[in-house]
Every structure is written in structure tokens, then in C-alpha cells.
Steps between C-alpha positions, in 0.01 A plus 500: 500500500360693794399327820152511647423805713185506712414859415175465702709475809807699401345825382276574797784425741741719301246782486440484875870507577551787254219703653632431851846614397360820352305561821815457716726719287613796711313381812617618840426155649784309660681220320373264763139593432544486118668158530211378712250622242706345221491170682123523536467579129703197396317282746175608337632446147687172568239278335495701178879536492549126545240423237694724264814299587668788690744380767429662834814504715450310822792656684414613850525877501363717777433868509667716234712200398190384304540778241772318297285185507209705362732644233607149405139400452441810286804416291376143455171640382662725247737239370238222470574301185248596236472856627832625380482778247600397153717707270 
């Protein structure tokens, strides 16, 4: 039996993150700037991500060190129970 997924919260957040990632692909911006923008994006989406039961890492990470934290949030979003692709 699949678990409840708040698609109303999950899909818009996933779409915004996906569009942001597409926009940043191949950018000449520094890792520090991209990490800062990623933090701002997650801060903006925190309410929807939490409503969709996505764990947002609370580790203190400054500068470019935030990028792995952002990746962890993205992985949590993609591996959310109920969203896994079925064979």
C-alpha cells in the first residue's frame, strides 16, 4: 500500500527546483553564488517541502559547502516514498 503524498505541495516544489537546476546548468557563476541562491530557493520552498514530508537537512553549511546539503534535499525529494517509479 502506498503512503500519502501531498502532491499539491510536492509537485510545485519539485518543478521549481527542476527549473532552477536547468537555469543553472553551464552557468559561469561561482559555486559560492550558486550555493547562496540554492539556499534562498530552499528557504522559499521549505513550507511546501515540509508539508510534503521532505526532510530538510539542518546542518550548518556556509558558502559553497551548502551545495551537498542542497543535493541531499533534492535526493530526498526524488526518493520520497510514494514517488518511486514502479516496474
